C-alpha positions in Angstrom: 185.7 -78.2 70.1 183.0 -77.0 72.5 182.7 -74.7 75.4 182.6 -77.4 78.1 182.9 -75.8 81.5 182.0 -72.4 83.0 183.7 -71.6 86.4 182.4 -68.8 88.6 184.8 -67.4 91.2 183.0 -67.0 94.5 183.8 -65.6 97.9 181.1 -67.3 99.9 180.8 -70.9 98.7 177.8 -71.8 100.8 175.8 -68.7 99.6 176.7 -69.3 96.0 175.9 -73.0 96.3 172.4 -72.1 97.6 171.8 -69.7 94.7 173.0 -72.1 92.0 171.1 -75.0 93.5 167.9 -72.9 93.3 168.8 -71.7 89.7 169.7 -75.2 88.4 167.0 -77.0 90.4 169.3 -79.8 91.6 171.9 -80.4 94.2 175.5 -80.3 93.0 177.1 -83.5 91.6 180.4 -82.5 93.3 180.5 -80.7 96.6 183.9 -80.2 98.1 185.4 -77.2 100.0 187.6 -76.4 96.9 185.0 -76.8 94.2 181.2 -77.3 93.8 179.9 -78.4 90.4 176.9 -79.4 88.4 176.4 -81.0 85.0 173.4 -79.5 83.2 172.6 -80.7 79.6 176.3 -81.7 79.1 177.6 -78.4 80.4 179.7 -78.3 83.5 179.0 -75.4 85.9 181.4 -74.9 88.7 182.0 -72.6 91.7 185.6 -72.0 92.7 186.1 -70.4 96.2 189.7 -69.7 95.2 188.9 -68.2 91.8 189.4 -64.6 92.9 192.9 -65.3 94.3 193.7 -67.0 91.0 192.9 -63.7 89.2 189.4 -64.5 88.0 187.3 -61.4 87.9 184.1 -63.1 86.6 182.9 -66.3 85.0 185.6 -68.2 83.1 184.7 -70.4 80.2 186.9 -73.4 79.3 187.0 -74.8 75.8 187.4 -78.6 75.5 190.3 -79.5 73.1 191.9 -82.8 72.1 195.5 -81.6 72.5 196.1 -78.7 74.9 199.6 -78.0 73.8 198.6 -77.9 70.1 195.7 -75.5 71.0 197.9 -73.2 73.0 200.5 -73.1 70.2 197.9 -72.2 67.7 196.5 -69.5 69.9 199.9 -68.0 70.7 200.8 -68.1 67.0 197.5 -66.1 66.4 198.5 -63.5 68.9 197.3 -64.8 72.3 199.4 -64.7 75.4 199.7 -67.6 77.9 198.6 -66.4 81.4 198.3 -69.8 83.1 200.3 -72.8 81.7 198.8 -76.2 81.4 198.5 -78.0 84.8 196.6 -81.0 86.1 193.5 -80.2 88.2 192.7 -83.8 89.0 191.8 -87.0 87.2 194.2 -86.2 84.4 192.3 -83.1 83.4 194.6 -80.3 82.2 193.6 -76.7 82.1 195.4 -73.5 80.9 194.5 -69.9 80.2 195.5 -67.5 77.5 194.4 -63.9 76.9 193.4 -62.4 73.6 194.6 -59.1 72.2 192.0 -57.3 74.3 193.0 -59.1 77.5 190.0 -61.4 77.6 190.7 -64.7 79.2 190.2 -67.9 77.2 190.3 -71.2 79.1 191.5 -74.4 77.4 190.8 -77.8 78.8 191.9 -81.4 77.9 190.7 -84.5 79.5 
């Protein structure tokens, strides 16, 4: 398992894209109105202009797992609470979110 993706909720996609392009020193690999993303040393960095409306209050890490349902079951059995059930975000990639006992979000990703 590894932390594969980090998503930043943004209100001004163009402004955020300019800042992250300067920070990362490269144009984004994906540049769509619904998501802008880079791959840096195997790490996916994304900007989500709808992140705030989805409840994100800051950057959201996503942990890559082989079996999302199995991972969620293990996390819930350990005391986590599902806040966003698994759903497809394109290309067969499934994401879900749970929160730990302190309310911290934990993103899970398969695919």
